[in-house]
C-alpha positions as CSV (number, residue, x, y, z in Angstrom):
1,M,168.0,-128.4,-18.7
2,T,166.4,-127.0,-15.7
3,F,163.4,-124.5,-15.9
4,H,164.6,-121.2,-14.4
5,P,161.2,-119.5,-13.0
6,Q,163.3,-116.0,-12.6
7,E,164.2,-115.9,-16.1
8,W,160.6,-116.9,-17.3
9,L,159.1,-114.2,-15.1
10,R,161.6,-111.6,-16.4
11,N,160.7,-112.6,-20.3
12,Q,157.0,-112.7,-19.2
13,A,157.2,-109.0,-17.8
14,E,159.6,-107.7,-20.3
15,D,162.1,-106.6,-17.5
16,E,165.3,-108.3,-18.2
17,N,167.2,-106.1,-15.5
18,L,165.4,-107.3,-12.4
19,D,165.5,-110.6,-10.4
20,F,162.2,-111.4,-8.7
21,P,163.0,-112.5,-5.2
22,E,161.5,-115.9,-4.1
23,I,159.5,-115.9,-1.1
24,D,160.8,-118.3,1.7
25,L,157.9,-120.7,2.1
26,G,159.2,-121.9,5.6
27,D,157.8,-125.1,7.1
28,R,154.5,-125.3,4.9
29,K,151.9,-125.2,7.4
30,A,148.5,-125.2,6.0
31,D,147.3,-122.3,8.3
32,D,150.3,-120.0,7.3
33,L,149.5,-116.5,8.6
34,R,150.9,-114.8,5.8
35,E,148.5,-113.5,3.0
36,F,148.7,-111.8,-0.5
37,L,146.9,-108.7,-1.5
38,I,146.6,-107.0,-5.1
39,T,144.3,-104.0,-5.7
40,N,143.1,-102.2,-8.6
41,G,142.8,-98.4,-7.6
42,L,139.1,-98.5,-7.2
43,G,138.6,-100.0,-4.0
44,S,138.5,-103.7,-5.2
45,Y,140.9,-106.4,-4.3
46,S,142.1,-110.1,-4.5
47,S,143.4,-111.6,-1.5
48,A,143.7,-114.9,0.2
49,N,146.5,-116.6,2.4
50,I,149.7,-117.5,1.0
51,W,148.5,-120.8,-0.2
52,G,145.5,-119.4,-2.0
53,A,143.1,-120.5,1.0
54,N,140.4,-118.3,2.0
55,T,141.1,-118.0,5.8
56,R,138.9,-114.7,6.3
57,R,135.4,-113.4,5.3
58,Y,137.3,-110.5,3.4
59,H,139.1,-112.9,1.2
60,G,138.2,-113.8,-2.4
61,L,139.4,-113.8,-5.7
62,L,137.4,-110.5,-6.8
63,V,135.9,-108.4,-3.8
64,A,134.5,-105.5,-6.0
65,A,133.8,-102.0,-4.9
66,L,130.6,-101.6,-6.4
67,Q,130.5,-97.9,-5.5
68,P,134.2,-97.1,-5.7
69,P,135.9,-97.2,-3.2
70,V,133.0,-98.6,-1.2
71,R,130.2,-100.9,-1.2
72,R,132.8,-103.9,-1.6
73,T,131.0,-107.1,-2.3
74,V,132.4,-110.7,-2.4
75,M,131.6,-111.9,-5.8
76,F,134.1,-114.6,-7.0
77,S,135.2,-116.3,-4.1
78,R,137.8,-119.0,-5.3
79,I,138.8,-121.5,-8.0
80,D,139.4,-125.0,-6.9
81,E,141.8,-126.7,-9.2
82,V,142.2,-130.2,-10.0
83,I,145.0,-131.4,-12.5
84,S,145.6,-134.8,-14.3
85,V,148.7,-135.8,-15.9
86,N,149.3,-139.4,-17.2
87,G,146.1,-140.5,-15.5
88,V,147.3,-139.2,-12.0
89,E,145.0,-136.6,-10.4
90,T,146.1,-133.9,-8.1
91,N,144.2,-131.4,-6.1
92,L,145.8,-128.2,-6.0
93,A,143.4,-126.1,-3.8
94,T,143.7,-125.6,0.0
95,N,140.3,-125.4,1.9
96,F,139.4,-125.2,5.6
97,W,136.3,-126.8,7.0
98,K,133.9,-126.4,9.7
99,S,134.5,-130.0,10.6
100,G,138.2,-129.2,11.4
101,A,139.5,-130.9,8.2
102,V,141.9,-129.3,5.6
103,S,140.9,-130.6,2.4
104,P,142.4,-130.7,-0.2
105,Q,145.9,-129.9,0.9
106,G,147.3,-128.5,-2.4
107,F,149.8,-126.3,-0.5
108,K,152.0,-129.3,-0.2
109,T,152.4,-129.5,-4.0
110,I,153.8,-125.7,-4.1
111,C,157.4,-125.6,-4.5
112,S,157.9,-121.8,-4.9
113,F,156.2,-118.5,-4.4
114,Y,156.9,-115.0,-6.1
115,L,155.2,-111.8,-5.0
116,L,156.5,-110.1,-8.3
117,P,155.8,-109.4,-11.2
118,V,152.5,-110.6,-9.8
119,P,151.7,-113.3,-7.3
120,T,153.0,-116.5,-8.8
121,W,152.8,-120.0,-7.4
122,L,154.7,-123.0,-8.7
123,Y,153.0,-126.2,-8.3
124,E,155.3,-129.5,-8.7
125,I,153.3,-131.9,-10.6
126,G,155.3,-135.0,-11.4
127,D,158.2,-134.0,-13.6
128,G,156.3,-131.1,-14.5
129,L,155.2,-127.5,-13.3
130,L,152.0,-125.8,-13.2
131,I,152.3,-121.9,-12.7
132,K,149.6,-120.0,-11.5
133,Q,149.2,-116.1,-11.5
134,I,146.8,-113.7,-10.0
135,A,146.7,-110.1,-11.4
136,M,144.5,-107.2,-11.5
137,M,144.9,-104.0,-13.8
138,P,144.6,-100.2,-12.6
139,G,141.1,-99.1,-13.2
140,K,139.6,-102.3,-14.5
141,Q,137.0,-104.1,-12.3
142,Q,138.5,-107.7,-13.2
143,V,140.9,-110.1,-11.9
144,A,142.8,-112.4,-14.3
145,V,144.1,-115.9,-13.1
146,G,146.5,-117.7,-15.4
147,Y,147.7,-121.1,-15.6
148,T,150.6,-122.0,-17.4
149,W,151.8,-125.8,-18.0
150,Q,155.5,-126.6,-18.2
151,S,156.5,-130.0,-18.7
152,P,158.9,-131.8,-18.5
153,F,160.8,-128.9,-16.7
154,I,163.8,-131.2,-16.8
155,V,164.8,-132.4,-20.4
156,R,165.1,-136.2,-20.3
157,R,168.3,-137.9,-21.1
158,S,166.4,-140.7,-22.8
159,K,166.5,-141.0,-26.5
160,E,163.5,-143.0,-26.7
161,V,160.6,-141.6,-28.7
162,R,158.0,-140.3,-26.2
163,D,154.2,-139.9,-26.9
164,E,153.6,-136.0,-26.6
165,S,150.2,-136.9,-25.1
166,E,151.9,-138.1,-22.0
167,D,152.9,-134.4,-21.2
168,V,149.4,-132.9,-21.8
169,A,147.8,-131.7,-18.2
170,V,144.1,-131.8,-17.9
171,L,143.1,-128.9,-15.9
172,K,139.6,-128.5,-14.0
173,L,138.8,-125.3,-12.6
174,H,136.0,-125.4,-10.3
175,L,134.3,-121.7,-9.9
176,L,133.1,-120.8,-6.5
177,V,131.0,-117.5,-6.4
178,N,129.2,-115.5,-3.9
179,Y,127.4,-112.3,-3.4
180,R,127.4,-110.4,-0.1
181,D,128.8,-107.5,1.6
182,F,132.3,-108.1,2.5
183,H,131.8,-107.9,6.2
184,G,129.3,-110.9,6.2
185,V,129.0,-114.4,5.4
186,T,126.5,-116.3,3.2
187,Q,124.3,-119.2,4.1
188,G,123.2,-121.1,1.0
189,W,119.9,-122.9,0.3
190,D,118.7,-125.0,-2.3
191,S,116.2,-122.6,-3.8
192,W,118.9,-120.0,-4.3
193,Q,120.4,-121.1,-7.7
194,F,122.3,-118.3,-9.3
195,E,121.3,-117.5,-12.9
196,Q,123.8,-118.5,-15.5
197,H,124.1,-117.5,-19.0
198,V,126.7,-119.5,-21.2
199,E,128.4,-118.3,-24.5
200,E,131.4,-119.4,-26.1
201,G,134.4,-118.5,-23.7
202,L,131.9,-116.4,-21.4
203,V,129.5,-117.2,-18.4
204,R,127.5,-114.5,-17.1
205,I,126.6,-115.1,-13.5
206,K,123.8,-113.4,-11.4
207,A,122.9,-113.9,-7.9
208,F,119.6,-112.6,-8.2
209,D,117.4,-110.0,-10.1
210,Q,118.8,-106.8,-8.7
211,A,122.6,-108.1,-8.3
212,H,125.3,-106.8,-10.4
213,P,126.3,-109.6,-12.7
214,L,129.7,-111.3,-12.7
215,S,131.2,-112.1,-15.9
216,I,133.7,-115.1,-16.3
217,Y,135.9,-115.0,-19.4
218,Y,138.1,-117.9,-20.3
219,D,140.3,-118.3,-23.3
220,C,140.4,-122.1,-24.0
221,G,138.6,-125.1,-22.9
222,D,134.9,-125.9,-22.1
223,Y,132.6,-124.9,-19.6
224,H,130.2,-127.3,-17.8
225,V,127.3,-126.0,-15.7
226,Q,127.3,-127.6,-12.2
227,P,125.3,-125.6,-9.9
228,D,125.7,-126.7,-6.3
229,W,126.2,-125.3,-2.7
230,Y,129.5,-126.1,-1.1
231,C,128.7,-125.7,2.6
232,G,130.5,-125.4,5.7
233,Y,133.8,-123.5,4.9
234,H,135.7,-122.4,7.9
235,Y,137.7,-119.1,8.3
236,P,140.3,-119.4,11.2
237,R,141.1,-115.5,11.2
238,E,137.4,-114.8,11.9
239,L,137.4,-117.3,14.6
240,E,140.2,-115.7,16.3
241,R,138.5,-112.3,16.0
242,G,135.3,-113.7,17.7
243,L,133.1,-113.4,14.6
244,E,131.2,-115.9,12.6
245,D,133.8,-118.1,11.0
246,G,131.9,-120.4,8.6
247,E,130.1,-119.9,5.1
248,D,128.7,-121.5,2.2
249,C,129.8,-120.7,-1.3
250,F,128.0,-121.6,-4.8
251,H,129.8,-123.8,-7.2
252,A,128.6,-122.5,-10.6
253,G,130.4,-124.9,-12.8
254,V,133.6,-126.2,-14.1
255,I,136.2,-125.2,-17.1
256,E,138.1,-128.0,-18.3
257,A,141.1,-127.4,-20.4
258,N,144.0,-129.6,-22.1
259,L,147.3,-127.9,-21.8
260,R,150.2,-129.0,-23.8
261,P,153.8,-127.7,-22.4
262,G,154.1,-124.0,-22.7
263,Q,150.3,-123.5,-23.1
264,S,148.1,-121.5,-20.8
265,V,144.6,-121.0,-19.7
266,T,143.4,-117.7,-18.5
267,V,140.3,-117.0,-16.5
268,F,138.8,-113.5,-16.0
269,G,136.3,-112.5,-13.2
270,A,135.1,-109.3,-14.3
271,L,132.6,-106.6,-14.0
272,D,133.4,-104.7,-16.8
273,D,134.4,-105.6,-20.3
274,V,137.4,-107.8,-20.7
275,L,139.6,-106.8,-23.8
276,L,142.4,-108.9,-23.2
277,R,142.6,-112.7,-23.0
278,S,146.1,-113.9,-22.0
279,I,147.5,-113.9,-18.5
280,D,150.8,-112.7,-20.3
281,D,149.3,-109.4,-21.5
282,V,147.8,-108.8,-18.1
283,V,151.2,-109.4,-16.2
284,K,153.0,-107.0,-18.7
285,I,150.4,-104.3,-18.2
286,S,150.4,-104.9,-14.3
287,W,154.4,-104.9,-14.3
288,A,154.6,-102.0,-16.4
289,H,152.3,-99.8,-13.9
290,K,154.6,-100.9,-11.2
291,S,157.8,-100.0,-13.0
292,Q,156.4,-96.8,-13.8
293,L,155.6,-96.1,-9.9
294,V,159.3,-97.1,-9.3
295,S,160.7,-94.7,-11.9
296,R,158.5,-92.0,-10.9
297,A,159.6,-92.2,-7.4
298,N,163.2,-92.1,-8.7
299,L,164.2,-95.2,-7.1
300,K,166.8,-96.7,-9.4
301,D,169.7,-97.2,-7.0
302,V,167.9,-97.7,-3.8
303,P,167.3,-101.1,-1.6
304,L,164.6,-103.3,-2.5
305,E,162.6,-102.6,0.6
306,Q,162.0,-98.9,-0.6
307,K,160.9,-100.2,-3.8
308,L,158.6,-102.8,-2.2
309,L,157.1,-100.0,0.0
310,T,156.5,-97.7,-2.9
311,L,154.6,-100.7,-4.8
312,A,152.7,-101.5,-1.5
313,A,151.7,-97.7,-1.4
314,D,149.8,-97.9,-4.5
315,D,147.3,-100.2,-3.2
316,F,145.9,-97.3,-0.9
317,V,145.3,-94.9,-3.6
318,V,142.0,-95.0,-5.1
319,R,139.5,-93.1,-7.2
320,R,136.5,-92.1,-5.3
321,Q,133.6,-92.1,-7.8
322,S,131.4,-89.7,-5.9
323,T,133.9,-86.7,-6.2
324,R,135.7,-88.4,-9.2
325,S,139.0,-87.6,-7.4
326,N,141.7,-89.7,-5.5
327,S,141.2,-90.8,-2.0
328,I,143.1,-93.1,0.3
329,I,141.9,-96.5,1.7
330,A,143.1,-96.6,5.4
331,G,143.7,-100.3,5.6
332,Y,142.9,-103.8,4.0
333,H,140.7,-105.5,4.3
334,W,138.0,-103.6,6.3
335,F,138.6,-100.0,6.2
336,S,137.4,-97.4,3.9
337,D,139.0,-94.0,3.1
338,W,139.5,-92.0,6.5
339,G,140.3,-88.5,7.0
340,R,142.9,-88.8,9.5
341,D,144.7,-91.6,7.9
342,S,144.6,-89.9,4.6
343,M,146.3,-86.9,6.1
344,I,148.9,-88.6,7.7
345,S,149.6,-90.9,5.0
346,L,149.6,-88.5,2.1
347,T,153.4,-87.4,2.4
348,G,154.4,-90.8,2.3
349,L,152.1,-92.4,-0.1
350,A,151.9,-89.8,-2.7
351,I,154.6,-87.0,-2.0
352,A,157.5,-89.1,-1.1
353,T,156.8,-91.4,-4.2
354,G,156.5,-88.4,-6.7
355,R,152.9,-88.6,-7.4
356,V,152.2,-84.8,-6.6
357,K,148.8,-84.9,-8.7
358,V,147.7,-87.6,-6.6
359,A,148.4,-85.6,-3.6
360,R,146.5,-82.6,-4.9
361,S,143.7,-84.7,-5.7
362,V,143.2,-86.2,-2.4
363,L,143.6,-82.7,-0.7
364,E,140.7,-81.4,-3.0
365,T,138.7,-84.6,-2.1
366,F,138.5,-83.9,1.5
367,G,138.4,-80.2,1.2
368,R,135.0,-80.6,-0.5
369,Y,133.8,-82.1,2.5
370,L,135.0,-79.5,5.1
371,S,132.0,-78.9,7.3
372,D,131.9,-76.5,10.4
373,G,135.8,-76.2,10.3
374,M,136.2,-80.1,10.4
375,L,137.3,-82.8,7.6
376,P,135.4,-86.0,7.7
377,N,136.5,-88.7,9.9
378,F,135.6,-91.5,7.4
379,F,133.2,-92.4,4.4
380,P,131.0,-95.4,5.6
381,D,131.5,-98.5,3.5
382,S,128.0,-98.7,2.6
383,G,128.2,-95.3,0.9
384,Q,126.3,-93.1,3.5
385,A,127.4,-89.4,4.1
386,P,130.7,-89.0,5.9
387,E,131.1,-88.8,9.9
388,Y,132.5,-86.2,11.6
389,N,133.8,-87.3,14.8
390,T,137.7,-86.4,14.7
391,S,139.7,-83.7,16.3
392,D,142.8,-84.2,14.6
393,A,142.1,-85.1,10.9
394,T,141.6,-81.5,10.0
395,L,144.7,-80.5,11.8
396,W,146.9,-83.1,9.9
397,W,145.4,-81.3,6.7
398,A,148.0,-78.3,7.0
399,S,151.0,-80.6,7.4
400,A,149.9,-82.2,4.3
401,L,149.4,-79.2,2.2
402,L,152.7,-77.7,3.5
403,R,154.5,-80.7,2.1
404,Y,152.7,-80.5,-1.0
405,Y,153.5,-76.9,-1.3
406,R,157.2,-77.3,-0.7
407,E,157.3,-80.1,-3.4
408,T,155.5,-78.0,-6.0
409,T,155.5,-74.6,-5.2
410,D,151.9,-74.8,-6.5
411,T,151.0,-71.2,-5.3
412,Q,147.4,-71.0,-7.1
413,F,146.4,-74.3,-5.4
414,V,147.5,-73.3,-2.0
415,R,145.8,-69.9,-2.4
416,E,142.6,-71.7,-3.0
417,Q,143.0,-74.0,0.0
418,L,144.0,-71.0,2.4
419,P,140.5,-69.8,2.8
420,L,139.4,-73.3,3.9
421,L,142.2,-73.5,6.5
422,E,141.1,-69.8,7.8
423,S,137.7,-71.0,8.4
424,V,139.0,-74.0,10.4
425,V,140.6,-71.7,12.7
426,D,137.4,-69.6,12.8
427,W,135.3,-72.4,13.6
428,H,137.9,-73.7,16.4
429,I,137.8,-70.3,18.0
430,K,134.0,-70.1,18.3
431,G,133.5,-73.8,18.7
432,T,132.4,-76.6,16.7
433,R,131.0,-80.1,16.9
434,H,131.5,-82.3,20.1
435,G,132.7,-79.3,22.1
436,L,135.8,-78.9,20.0
437,R,136.9,-75.2,20.8
438,M,139.9,-73.0,21.5
439,D,140.3,-71.7,25.1
440,S,140.1,-68.0,24.8
441,V,142.8,-67.6,27.6
442,D,145.5,-69.9,26.7
443,G,144.8,-70.6,23.0
444,L,144.9,-74.4,23.6
445,I,142.3,-76.7,21.9
446,S,139.8,-78.6,23.9
447,A,137.6,-81.5,22.9
448,G,134.6,-81.8,25.3
449,D,132.6,-84.6,24.5
450,P,133.2,-87.7,26.7
451,N,130.8,-89.8,24.7
452,V,132.6,-89.3,21.3
453,Q,136.1,-90.9,20.6
454,L,137.8,-87.6,19.0
455,T,141.7,-88.6,19.0
456,W,143.2,-91.1,17.0
457,M,143.1,-93.3,19.9
458,D,139.3,-93.8,19.3
459,A,138.3,-97.3,20.2
460,K,134.7,-97.4,21.7
461,V,132.5,-100.3,22.7
462,G,128.8,-99.5,22.7
463,D,128.6,-96.3,24.7
464,F,131.9,-97.2,26.4
465,V,135.0,-94.9,25.2
466,V,138.0,-96.9,25.8
467,T,140.6,-94.1,26.0
468,P,138.6,-91.1,27.1
469,R,140.9,-88.0,26.3
470,T,138.4,-85.3,27.1
471,G,140.0,-81.9,27.5
472,K,143.2,-80.5,25.9
473,A,145.1,-83.7,24.5
474,V,148.9,-83.0,23.8
475,E,149.1,-84.1,20.2
476,I,145.8,-82.1,19.2
477,N,147.6,-78.9,20.6
478,A,150.8,-79.7,18.9
479,L,149.1,-80.2,15.7
480,W,147.2,-76.9,16.3
481,Y,150.1,-75.1,17.0
482,N,151.5,-76.5,13.7
483,F,148.3,-75.7,11.8
484,L,148.5,-72.0,12.8
485,R,152.4,-71.7,12.0
486,T,151.6,-73.5,8.7
487,I,149.0,-70.8,7.5
488,E,151.4,-67.9,8.8
489,F,154.2,-69.6,6.5
490,L,152.0,-70.1,3.7
491,Y,150.5,-66.6,3.8
492,C,154.0,-65.2,3.5
493,A,155.3,-67.6,0.9
494,T,152.5,-67.1,-1.5
495,G,151.9,-63.4,-0.9
496,S,148.1,-63.9,-0.1
497,A,145.8,-61.5,1.2
498,G,142.0,-61.2,2.3
499,L,139.4,-60.2,4.8
500,Y,139.9,-61.3,8.2
501,E,138.7,-60.8,11.7
502,N,141.8,-59.0,13.3
503,P,142.7,-59.6,17.1
504,K,141.2,-56.2,18.1
505,G,137.8,-57.3,16.2
506,K,138.1,-54.6,13.2
507,P,137.9,-56.5,9.9
508,G,139.9,-55.1,7.1
509,L,141.8,-55.8,3.9
510,V,145.3,-56.6,4.7
511,G,148.5,-57.6,3.1
512,A,150.1,-60.9,3.7
513,H,152.5,-59.9,6.2
514,R,149.9,-58.5,8.4
515,K,147.4,-61.5,7.8
516,S,150.4,-63.8,8.6
517,E,150.8,-62.0,11.9
518,Y,147.1,-62.5,13.1
519,Y,148.0,-66.4,12.9
520,A,151.4,-66.0,14.4
521,E,149.9,-64.0,17.5
522,I,147.6,-67.0,18.2
523,A,150.6,-69.5,17.8
524,D,152.7,-67.6,19.9
525,L,149.7,-67.9,22.6
526,V,149.6,-71.5,22.2
527,K,153.4,-72.0,22.6
528,A,153.5,-70.0,25.7
529,N,150.9,-72.0,27.2
530,F,152.0,-75.5,26.1
531,A,154.4,-75.6,28.8
532,K,151.3,-76.8,30.8
533,F,151.7,-80.4,29.3
534,W,155.4,-80.4,30.8
535,N,155.7,-83.0,33.3
536,Q,158.8,-81.9,35.3
537,D,158.7,-85.1,37.8
538,L,158.8,-87.6,34.7
539,G,160.8,-85.3,32.3
540,C,158.3,-85.7,29.6
541,F,154.8,-84.4,28.4
542,Y,151.3,-85.1,30.1
543,D,149.1,-86.9,27.6
544,F,146.2,-84.6,28.1
545,I,144.7,-82.0,30.6
546,R,141.3,-82.8,31.8
547,E,138.4,-80.1,31.8
548,D,139.0,-79.7,35.7
549,G,142.6,-79.0,35.2
550,A,144.2,-82.2,36.4
551,S,146.9,-83.6,34.3
552,D,147.0,-87.2,32.9
553,S,150.6,-88.6,33.4
554,A,150.1,-91.8,31.4
555,I,153.1,-92.4,29.2
556,R,152.0,-92.4,25.8
557,P,153.5,-91.8,22.2
558,N,151.3,-88.8,21.6
559,Q,153.7,-86.6,23.1
560,L,156.2,-87.1,20.1
561,L,154.2,-84.8,18.0
562,A,155.4,-81.8,20.2
563,A,158.6,-82.5,18.5
564,S,158.2,-84.1,15.2
565,L,156.0,-81.9,13.3
566,T,157.3,-79.0,10.9
567,F,157.1,-76.5,13.6
568,P,158.1,-78.1,16.9
569,V,156.5,-76.6,20.2
570,A,158.8,-78.7,22.3
571,T,162.5,-77.3,22.8
572,K,165.3,-79.8,21.9
573,E,166.3,-80.3,25.6
574,Q,162.6,-81.3,26.6
575,T,162.6,-83.6,23.2
576,K,165.7,-85.4,24.4
577,S,164.3,-85.8,28.1
578,M,161.1,-87.0,26.6
579,L,162.8,-89.5,24.1
580,F,164.6,-91.2,27.0
581,V,161.2,-91.8,28.6
582,V,159.5,-92.9,25.4
583,E,162.3,-95.0,24.3
584,R,162.6,-96.8,27.7
585,D,158.8,-97.8,27.9
586,L,157.3,-97.4,24.6
587,L,160.0,-98.4,21.8
588,T,159.9,-101.7,20.4
589,A,161.1,-103.8,17.4
590,K,157.8,-103.4,15.2
591,G,156.7,-99.6,16.6
592,L,155.9,-97.8,19.6
593,R,153.5,-99.0,22.3
594,T,150.4,-96.9,22.8
595,L,150.9,-97.0,26.7
596,S,153.6,-98.0,29.0
597,P,154.0,-101.4,30.4
598,N,154.4,-99.9,33.7
599,D,150.8,-98.5,33.6
600,P,148.2,-100.4,35.5
601,N,145.8,-100.3,32.3
602,Y,148.6,-101.8,30.0
603,K,147.6,-104.6,28.0
604,G,150.4,-106.6,26.5
605,A,148.7,-108.7,23.9
606,Y,146.0,-107.2,21.5
607,G,142.6,-109.1,22.4
608,N,144.0,-109.6,25.8
609,G,145.8,-112.8,24.4
610,K,142.4,-114.8,23.9
611,E,142.2,-117.5,21.2
612,R,138.8,-116.0,20.3
613,A,139.2,-112.2,21.1
614,N,135.7,-110.7,20.4
615,Q,135.0,-106.9,19.4
616,Y,135.1,-106.0,23.0
617,D,138.5,-107.8,23.8
618,R,139.9,-106.3,20.8
619,D,138.8,-102.8,21.4
620,I,139.7,-102.6,25.1
621,T,143.4,-103.2,24.0
622,Y,143.6,-101.4,20.9
623,H,145.5,-98.3,22.5
624,Q,146.2,-99.7,25.8
625,G,149.7,-101.0,24.9
626,T,149.2,-102.3,21.4
627,V,152.1,-101.4,19.2
628,W,151.7,-99.1,16.0
629,P,154.4,-99.0,13.4
630,W,153.2,-95.4,12.0
631,L,154.6,-94.1,15.3
632,F,158.0,-94.7,13.9
633,G,157.7,-91.8,11.9
634,P,157.1,-89.2,14.8
635,W,159.8,-91.0,16.7
636,I,162.5,-90.7,14.0
637,D,161.5,-86.9,13.3
638,S,161.9,-86.1,17.0
639,R,165.2,-88.0,17.2
640,I,166.4,-86.3,14.2
641,Y,165.1,-82.8,15.7
642,A,166.8,-83.6,19.0
643,F,170.2,-85.2,17.8
644,G,170.6,-84.4,14.2
645,V,171.5,-86.5,11.3
646,E,174.7,-87.2,13.0
647,Q,176.0,-90.9,12.0
648,E,175.6,-92.4,15.2
649,N,171.9,-91.3,15.6
650,V,171.2,-92.5,11.9
651,R,172.9,-96.0,12.6
652,L,170.7,-96.4,15.7
653,I,167.4,-95.5,13.9
654,S,168.5,-97.8,11.0
655,R,169.2,-100.7,13.3
656,H,166.0,-100.3,15.0
657,L,164.1,-100.3,11.9
658,Q,165.5,-103.6,10.6
659,P,162.8,-106.1,12.3
660,I,159.9,-104.0,10.5
661,F,161.7,-104.0,7.1
662,S,162.1,-107.9,7.6
663,H,158.4,-108.0,8.3
664,I,157.5,-106.8,5.0
665,L,158.0,-109.9,3.1
666,N,158.2,-112.4,6.0
667,E,155.0,-111.8,8.0
668,G,151.6,-110.7,7.6
669,C,150.7,-109.5,4.1
670,V,153.8,-110.3,2.0
671,G,155.0,-107.0,0.6
672,S,153.2,-104.8,3.1
673,V,153.1,-103.7,6.8
674,S,150.4,-104.5,9.3
675,E,148.3,-102.1,11.3
676,I,149.3,-103.0,14.6
677,F,151.4,-105.6,16.8
678,D,151.2,-107.1,20.4
679,G,152.9,-105.0,23.0
680,D,154.6,-107.7,24.5
681,A,157.4,-109.9,22.6
682,P,157.5,-111.4,20.2
683,H,155.1,-108.8,19.0
684,L,152.8,-110.8,16.6
685,A,151.0,-109.0,13.8
686,R,147.5,-108.1,14.4
687,G,144.7,-106.1,13.1
688,C,144.6,-105.2,9.3
689,I,147.3,-107.0,7.3
690,A,147.9,-103.9,5.2
691,Q,147.7,-100.2,6.6
692,A,148.2,-97.0,4.9
693,W,150.0,-95.1,7.4
694,S,152.2,-97.8,8.5
695,I,153.6,-98.0,5.0
696,A,153.5,-94.1,4.5
697,E,155.6,-93.2,7.4
698,L,158.2,-95.7,6.7
699,L,158.2,-94.3,3.1
700,R,158.3,-90.9,4.4
701,V,161.2,-91.2,6.7
702,V,163.3,-93.2,4.1
703,H,162.5,-90.5,1.6
704,D,163.3,-87.6,4.1
705,Y,166.4,-89.2,5.6
706,P,167.9,-91.7,2.9
707,S,170.9,-92.8,5.0
708,I,168.5,-94.7,7.4
709,L,168.0,-97.6,4.9
710,S,171.1,-99.8,4.2
711,T,171.2,-102.4,1.6
712,D,171.5,-105.5,3.9
713,L,168.6,-105.3,6.2
714,A,166.5,-108.3,5.0
715,I,168.0,-109.9,1.8
716,G,169.8,-113.4,2.4
717,E,172.0,-115.3,0.3
718,R,171.2,-115.5,-3.4
719,G,168.5,-112.7,-3.0
720,V,166.0,-115.0,-1.1
721,L,164.1,-113.1,1.4
722,Q,164.5,-114.7,4.8
723,R,161.7,-115.7,6.9
């Protein structure tokens, strides 16, 4: 009788109604570029490549946010497993070394991998199976790693009496630990010996006196202290990024457990108390949380891709310790919570998934940090004060608030937020940081600091701003117009009133109608002068207008925001003309290029295609042709605005999204969407392996336009997702 992994997983997760699709393992190269990621809602995570090998400095079994969601610290690097059955020893780990060796090569014994209900690997050991699972629970600073021995997985036909001891697996789990900022690497030395305190079923490990202790819990077997430094690990993904690619890890000791068929051993790496002991219990809790997310989003009869996007969205929603409220991580592994990314992502990650309380909490979080009419660009990873160097995060805020209001009709909260939005307008009229101000003549917003990267095209190397857009940027003014119209709408919708400075300079208490008129008058001025952006020769919009009045005719995707926002400033005829140019030059299978290939500054490969692309190589190509999938959202909105939801238009959009939906489980981080792709085919995935707005904008558009997503985009025969 054959062992059925899917049936076993369903029973373990207590969900009899769902088949967990098996991931196609392909040709099984050691350096498989695919990775996995699981998170805990506090900024902590567990991640490695698909074989469980650490190929980045950011990989680890437990990378813990010591000041959630920042101060992320690699604490539990990995477990190297060795299994012995009937005297035959097999190494299950896969490690890369500075010498160039890949040893051991445990990936060759992996016969199956499942992303759900939690990352699950099946190792074929003789005629048995070892099942390895890694799981985290929401709000808990801990990771669980479980091993279950199933032998024999084929019932023998022989009637001979068999010694049960022949089926016992002896599992040795080598614990590798660390203690460093996740941006760095460790060099070990003999005098640095981690302190270990051993009790029954528990080891407390401390790197040094001031370090936060790591607790290792295990539910069976014996622990043997074996302190040693394992030196010379190699991280191939860091080599590609031109960064230090070698590291040493501290070998703390070995857990040795004897497993009979059907038995498990579970190891926890934790910063807090562990109340559970069994991997089965952790999987049930983890899957119950995921099932609740799917249920809350009302996704009972939708394609698998939409469910996977919803589950991936949860990775980015975190609890910020400093405010005791929610925030959004921009991307994994290395981004913290960013204002721009949070405001763009909010609708897809929270509102489209039915998590309106999370949406409100995120809005409150960033609203608390409003300063001189600006939301913070980002919160530094080391926990310092936020940075204020963005011209668009604040303007995206109104779009997020409007979507929240339309979903909830939460009039009270909107009334609380409106004075903050008013202050944004006031500061932009009189001028705020970095020369960010409204032109009193034409109502357009100008950003005047050439040394600061203010728009989302924000790459900077030293003092060199790669994509200087000083002046009046097209998307900033589309957002400005939308911001003003949103305030106008919300004052009318909520019936709010208050003290304001009217256009004639006379303060007074006015009703909602008059107050909305004030913002409408400014919006009308912006719309009348937005014509300055129209490039009649090319039939699209200029990217920005310089301070000297000259216009930049580079073809970039920023112009899509003139048509994609709730209150379009472009006409439908302008949008159709613009789309012809944008789709001809920028649209790809994985998103939209940031610059036309016909432009002399175009870069077709992120990092200039170098095998070892350093920070400079990467930053100078970041917005010079690199493809961004989040831009699918503005492109689709613009198409719907111009051509409606006619079947032919929706079918065209749906066909064009097929490659990015296939990417979700077949490239990059399985179950998620990468940050960027090369501008040139085959558009290889680059940058962060999982990006909030990449996920969010896809979720938003399939929520807003359900007919876009068909059921046969990526699923192959027998429910196996194809590579």
